N, C-alpha and C positions, 0 to 999 in steps of 0.2 A: 578225558575220554567222553565223548558225547553218547547219547542213547543209541544211536545206530551202531557205533563201533562196539559198545558194551554188548548189545544183543548179538552182534556177529561173533564176538569173542566167546560169549556164553554158548552160542550154538555150536561153535567148533569144538569147545571143550566137552560138551554133553552129548553131541551126536544128534541133537533134535534139530528140526528145521528152524529157520529164523521165525516163521510165523508162530510155531508152537512155543518157542522160547519167549517171544513177545507176549503171548497170552499168559504164560506162566509168570513173568515179571509183573505184568499188570495185575494178575490175581494176588500176588504177594503184596504189592503196593496197596491195593484196594483193601485187603484184609488188615494190613497195618493201619490204614487210615480209619477203618471202623473202630479199632482198638483205641486209637488216639481220641476219637470223638467221644468214647466212653471214659476217657481219662486214665486209661491203662497204659503202662509202659510195655515196650516190645524189646526183648533181648534176643540178639542173634549171636550164637556161639561163634567165638574167635573173631567177632567184629566189634560188638558193643551193645549199648543200650540206648534206645530212643525213648524219651518221656516228654509228656506235655507238662509244662511248668507255668505257674501264674506269675507274671511280672507285675509288681505292684505299681500303683500310681506314683508318679514322681514329677518333680519340677525341673525344667530345663531353662537354660538361658541362651537366647540367640546371641552368639558372639558379635554379629554385626550391629544389631540394634539395642543390645543389652535388655531386651524385652524378656520378662519371665513368662513361661508358658507351662501349663499343666498337661502332662501326658497321661492319658487314662490307663487303667490297668488293662492287661491283655494276656492272652495265652500264647506261649511260644513253644516251639519244639526244640528240645535240647538233645545232644548226643554225647554219651560218655564212652570213649573207646575202651575196648578190652585191654587188659595188661599186655597181651602178645602184640597187639597193634601199636601200643605206645612204645614198646621196646623196639620194635622194627623201625619205627620212625625215628627214635632216638639214635639208633645205630646208623641210619642213613644220614641224619643230620651231622653226626660226628665225622663221617666220610667226607662230607663237603667242605669242612673247615680246613 
């Protein structure tokens, strides 16, 4: 689902206009971004938790050239789904088998 389809679906479900829905989604994302910049995690009920984690410096090897390279430390955004989401995905995965 792309952004346009997502906004249209939310708009239909909430009864707001697509423009109002777009502004609301942008405001939520902007608020989350500010929290990430401060190093805080964001938990969304029935969805999961987003958190900024520090990935440590590490050494990698280019498989083609066998050259060792150092990857500097960096911050990455991680997501841990809520138990309900995990359970739904697990049940859907079992249906496909």
